Structure formats: C-alpha cells, structure tokens
N, C-alpha and C positions, 0 to 999 in steps of 0.2 A: 585632359578630362575637365568638363565644365564644373564650376562651383559657384555658389551664390555669396557666401560669406567666408571669412577666415575660419570660422568654426566648421562650416560645411566642408571646406577644403581639408582641414586637419582630420576630420572624421573619415574622409575618403583616402587618407594617406598622402595627401599632396602637401609638399612644403612650398609655400608661396614665396614670392620675392620679398614680401613684407616680413615673413617669418625668417628668411635668410638674413635680412637687415637686422632684425631684433636679436637673433641668435648671435650674430657677430658682435653687436654692441654689448651683449650680456655675457660674452665668453661662455656660451652654452652650446651644446651639440644641437643642431637643427631638429634632429629627430626627437630629442627630449622636449624641446619647445613645442613641437607639433603635438605631442601627447598632452601637454599641459593645456594647450588651446582647445584640443578636442574634448577634454574633460571639463572645460569651463573654469579652470583654475588660473588661467591667464587670458587676458583680452588684448587684442591689437586693434584699437579704434582706427579705422582706415576706410572712410567713405570712398566709394569708387569715383566720386566726382571731385575729390580734393587732390588736385594735381601737384601742388607744392609740398605735400606732406612727406616728412621723413618719419616712417612708422616707428612707434615705440610700444613696448609691451608693458603691461601692468598686471602684477599678480605674483604668484608663488615662485620663490627662488630667484626673483629678479630684483634689480636695484629699485629702491623706493622712489617713486616718481612724485613730482610736485605740479600743482595746478595754480594758475593765476587768474583771478577774476577781474574783469573790467567791463566797460560798456557805458552808454549814455543814460542819463536820467532826465526828468523834466527840469530839475534845478541846475543840472550841469550837462547840457546837451552840446558837447564839443567833440565832433567826430574826429577831427585831426588830432586833438589831444589824446583821445583814446587809442588811435592808431600809433601814436608815438609811444604810448605805454606798451602796446603790443610788441613794438620793435625792441623796447628795453627788455621785456620779458624773454624774448628769444635770445637776446644778447647775454642775458644772465642765466641762460640754460634752463628755463622753465620747460617742462615736458608737454604741457597742455595749457590752453587758454580758454576760459569760459566767457563768452559774450553774454552778459546779464542785462543787456539793454532793455529798458522797460518804458521807453517813451517814443511815440511817433512811429513812423514807418522806418524800421531799422534795416531793411533789406540791403540798402546800399552799403552800409557799414559792414554788415555781416559778409557780404560778397567780397568786398575789398580785403577784409581780414583773411578770409579763406584763400584768396588769390595769392597772398604773399607769405602766409605763415607755414613754416615747416613743422611747427608744433601742432598737435591734434587740437581741433576746435570743438568746444562743447557749447550748448545753449540750453535754455529752459523755455520751450515753446509757449507755455501758458503765459509767461511774461509778455511775450510779443503779441499774443492774441488780443490782449486788452488794448494795446496801442495801435495795432494794425487795423483792427476793425472800427476803431473810434466809436465804440458803443459801450453801454453799461455792461458790467460783468454778468449780471443776471440774464441779459438778453443774448449772450453769445451761445450759439448752438453747438451741438455735438459735431456736426459737419464742419463748422468753422474752426473748432479746436483742432480737428484732424487735418484741416486744410493748411494750417500753420505748420504742423508737424511735417506734412509732405513737402511744403515749400522749403523748410530748413534742410530736410534730407536731400532734396534735389539740388540745393545750393552747395552741398558738400560738407555739411556738419558731420563730424566723426562720432560724437556721442551726445546724447540728449538726456537731461534730467527729467524724468517723468514720475510724478508723485502718484503712482497707481495704487499704492498701498493704503492710502487714506480713504478706505471705502466706508460703507455704512457701518460695518462692524467696528472698525477702528474709531470712527467718529463717535459712536455710542460709548465706547470704552473711555474716550477722552472726556466726554460730558459727564460720565459717572465718577470720574476721578479728577476733580478740579486741580489745576496747576497754578503755580505762582506766576508764570510768564506765558501761559496759554500756548498757542502755536506761533512760533517765531519764524518758521520757514515761510518765505514770501510766496513761493509757488504753492506750498501746502495750504496756507491761509486763504489764497485765492480760490482753490478748489473746494475747500471746506465751506467757504462762504457761498460759492455757486451751488453746492449741494443743498445747503440750508435754505437758500432763497428759492430754489426750484423744487425742493423736496424730491430730488433725484439722486441716483447713484453716481459716483465718480465716473465720468465718461471713459477715462483711461483704464479703469478697472472693468467696467461693464463691457467695453468694446476692445478688450486687450488684444484679441486676435487681429483686429484691424491695425492696431499699432505694430504688432509683430510683423505683419505683411509688409508694411512700409519699411521697417528697419531691415528686414531680410532683403528686400529689393535693392536697397542702396548700401547694404552692410553698415548700418548705423548701430553702434553699441548703445544699449539702454543702460543708463545710470539710474537705477531705481531709487528715487528720492526719498528722503526721510522727513516727511511732513511733520512728524511728531518728534523730531530731534529736540533735546532739551535746550531751552534758552537760558537756563540758570542751573547751577549745581543742585538746587533744590528739586528740580524736575527730572533729574537724570535717572535712567533705569526704572522708569515708572510703568504703569500698566499700559498706557497708550503707546509708548515707545516700543515695548516688547510685543504688543498686539500687532503693530505695524510690521515689525521685523518678521513675525511669523508669516504674515501675508506676503512679504517680499520674498521669503524663501519659497513659497508656493509659486509665485509669479516667475521666479528664476527658473524653476523646472519646466514651466510652460514655454518660456522663451527658448530654452535649450532644445526642447522638442522640435522647434522650428529652426534650429541652427542659428539663433540670434544670440550674440554675445551680450553678457550682462555683468555689471558691477553694482555693488550695493553701497549706498551712501549712509554715513553714520554721524554720530554726535560730534560737534555740539559742545555744550558746557557740561563738565563732569569733574568730580573730585578725583584726585590721583588714584585712590584705592579702587575706584570703579572702572578704570580704563581696561585693565587686563580681563576682568570678567566679561565686559562688553565685547571685546575682541573674540573671546571664546564663544560667546553666544552667537555672534554674527557668523562665524565660521561654521558653527554647528547647524544653526537654523537655515543658513543660506548655502549649505553644501560646498563650503570652501570657495565660494565665488570671491573675486577680488573686492577688497574693502577700501572705500574712499571716505576719509574723515576730514571734518572741518575742525582743525585743532587736534584733539579736544582742548578747549579753553578751560584751564584748571582752577581758576578763581574768577569771581565776577567783579572784583573791586579795582581793576587796573586799567580803566580807559586811558588811552594814550600809550599803553605798553602791552597791548594784547598780542602783538607779534611775539612777545616773550612768553606770555601765558600759554599761547597756542603751541609754541615751539617745544615747551616743556612737555605738554600733553602729546604732541605729535611724535616726539622721540620715543616716549614710552609706548604709544600705540603701535608705531611702526616696528619697534624692536620686538613686539609681541605678535606681529602678524598683519597689521594694517599695511596696505600696499600702495596707497595713493594719498598724499597730503594736500589739502587745499590750503593755500597760504592765507595768512591773516596779517593785516598791516596795523601800524600804530593808530590808524584812523578808524579802525573797526568800532562800531557803535556810535561814531561821532560825525563822520562826513565821508564823501567820496575821496579816495586817496589821491595824493599827488604823485609825481614821479619819484620823489625822494621817499615817500611812504612806501611805494611799491618796492623800491630797492631794499629798504629795511625788511619788509615782509618776506621778499623772495630769499634774501640771504639767511634770515632766521629759519625759514622753512627748509632751505637746503642744508643748513647745519643739522637740523633735527633729522632729516632724511639720511644724511651721511652717518651720523652717530648711530642710527638704527641699523644701517647696513653693516657697520663694523660688528655690532652685536649679533646680527644674523649671519655673519660670515659670508656675505655676498662677495663673489670673486672680484678681486682687485681693490676692494674698499680699503682695507687696512694698509695695503701697500702704499697708498697715497700718503698716509700718515707717517709711515716709516721713512719715506723719501723726505718729508718735511723735517723729521727729527734728525736725519743725517745732515741735511743742509744747515740746521741750527748747530749741530755739533761742530761742523766745519766753519761756522760763522760766515756762511756763503749767502750774503744778502740778496744778490740777484736771483739765486736759485730759490730762496724762500719766497720772494715776491712771485716768481713764476708758478710756484706750487700753491700759493694762497687761494682760498676760495674767492676772495675779492682782492685781487692784486692792487687795484687802484687805491682802495682805502688803506691797505698796508703801506704802500709807498708814501701816501700823504702823511700818515702818522710819523713815519720815519723821517721825512723831510722837515717836519715841524720842529724837531729837536735833535740837533746834530751833536754827537758826543766828541770828546777830546780824542779818544782812541777810536779810530774809524771802524774797526771791526766789532766794537761793542755797541751798546745803546746807552741812553742817558739814565736808565734805571740803576745800573750798577757801575757803568764806566770801567775804570781800570780793575775794579774788584769783581768783574764778571767771572762767575764760576766756570763757565765753559772755557773761557780764555785761559784761566789758571790751569785747569785740568789738561788742556791741550799742550800747554808749555811743559808742565811737570812730566806728563807721560812721554813727551818727546825728548826729555832729558835736558831741557833748557832751564837756565836760572831765571827766576822771576825778577 
C-alpha cells in the first residue's frame, strides 16, 4: 500500500521499516508504536532522501533523545572542523544533529553531513536564506524563503525548525508585554524583524499549507519553533510565550490533517518551579505532541557552566514528559563550542536524559544502573569501565591515581567499604 509519510503509513495500518527499527530499539511492540505515530504522540524524522539514516523515535513512552547543534558562522567558517564535530556527536550517541549554519552558501556542508550521518539531521531554513541569497533580510521574498525550505527537504533534512507561531497576534502580544531580554531565538528574531520591516504577516504562518505540502512530499518532520522562548528566567511563562504556544497547538492539528509529523520546541531559560507547569501546558495545548526543549537553563548567572544549568533543567523536564533535549555546552552564551565543549555538553545532556528515563520507567533504563552497581559490588573495574557512560574519562581518572590495593581506589584504599563487606560476608578475616 502506498504512503507518503510515517504518519500516513501508521494511519493506514502499515508498520514501516523505520517503525520496525524504532520498536526494536525501544523494546516496544511495533503495533503499539504504530498507534503512537498515528496519533502524533511519537515522530520518526526520516526524510525519504536521507539514505544513511538509522531512524529513531521521539515521543511518548520512548527513551529521551538528545540533539547536538553545530554549523559554520561568519566568525568561525571551518567546514571540516564542523564535520569532525558531527563525527564526534555520532560516536557519543547523539540521536540528532542540527545544522545551524548561518553564513555563506551552506549547501555543500549540509549535503556532506546528510550523506554520512546515521543520526537525524535538522536545520533552520530561515538562517540559510539570509546567507544563501546574499541580500538584506527585508528584501527576501516569500518565494525565496520557501525555496530554501524545498532545497533543504530535497537534500534529505529530516526535521526543520519553522517559527510559524510568531504571527501578527503573537508579535502584538510581545509588544504589549515588554521583556527583559526581548526575543532571543535567532530564527524568531529574524522573522519578527522581517514582519516589522515589511509590515507583513509571517510567511510561514500565512502560507502554512505550502509548507505542509513540501514536508508531506519528502516526509520532513516540522519542529515548530518557539520564537518567544524565554532568554532569561525573568521572561519565562509570560504572555508572549503562552500566546505562541496556543498558536503552535493549532498549527499542530493542521499539520496532522495532512499527515505531517510535528514536534514542539520549548524553553529556554526557566526557574525550576516553572518547568513542570510548562510541560503540562505544552502537552495540553499541543495535544500531546512530542516536546523538544533547550535546557531549560535554570539560572542565568553561570556562563561557562551552562551545560550543568541545562542538565538540571533537562532532567526535570524529561522526567515530567519532555521527549527531546537539545544539548547545551559550557560555551553557551560565550562562543562557538570546541570539540571538548561538545563532549562536555553531550555527556551532561545524556546524563540528564538517562536520569529522566529511570524516573519514567523507560524499558531497560534502570537495568543499566543495576549492572553498574553489581560491577562496583564485585570491584570489577573492567566491567565498570565498559558500562560507564563515558568509558574513556573513567579510565583516565582511574589511571591518574593508582591505589596500593589494586581492587580499590585511592579515595579509601584498604578501608574500602565494599572490600570489607565482601570479605566479611565471605567469611574471610580482614
């Protein structure tokens, strides 16, 4: 039976090869997964033109996924370095990579990335429009915006961030309710500026059906961007953010009517006590569509440590229903991240995701921890390293400080509680 998108197939009762792969990875019955995809509660970003893709699912009852951002900028335009970052992201088990390139003609980089990446690839077409056409933002036409969207789709991009919810109504709400940090979304600020300069409606809202037709043809998942995400804890959960979320919920239903998969992007900077209410709002207003969050970053005062501030927020968000965490590196708010920054950001986000999966009782999650605890009880160091989230770092720390008693570590040495208990319980004299 013919189908156009994963959602279309699911609604027709078809279990696709991508669904089979995801179901196997998630230890879920394929029929259950099909039902979740049909209902929009799970997305499988899988562009028909992404040949190297290993499909993954994002959404309800699945393992929390993580995304890594990379890409060239005017100040750091090094394509080979960004491809090296992409390779590291795959090696460190990132589930998706977003190419946020915002300078020059990025087509070559994007195509090379898609050609080699088994991870899902995302983009923000409005970034590319500014560089691709080499013209002032004000002069970019509606057709030119959509031309970039179609090019990205044809190249094999699996999901696209589209800030369709910052329409005239949302913009008016923002202007009536001043913010401390205004609009911090790069794509959102570009579209807001275009609307203001041209006195026009957001082209992606006004011509949303045109966007849906492109996404349906290539099976591109729309990641409905949060242009009004808070850039400070002061601006969290304000009128503009909620107004946009209401619009995103309406746009979600329109996409589903055309069998286009959707996920919703969320905050942003946010105090700890506001995270759970925001998850509940998104799930309610956006009909339980998968939720993709940046952080949330739970305090604004830690530049250089924002991989930690975001991991704290990400763990709470995912434990309460967020499905997809965008990593944040120590370089956030400061500069383009290095390879080491990326490693730190990925590992912090993976820790947050796994901690949430334990809380959500995701199949197999806590078993990993139990295996590690058993290895520690047995003082089985090779097994501990094999089970570690980052085996290389664990081995390095161990090698830097060798204990007198080989089975222990230099924190406790001969006084190691586990060593004592093993000997006592085995009937040995200490």
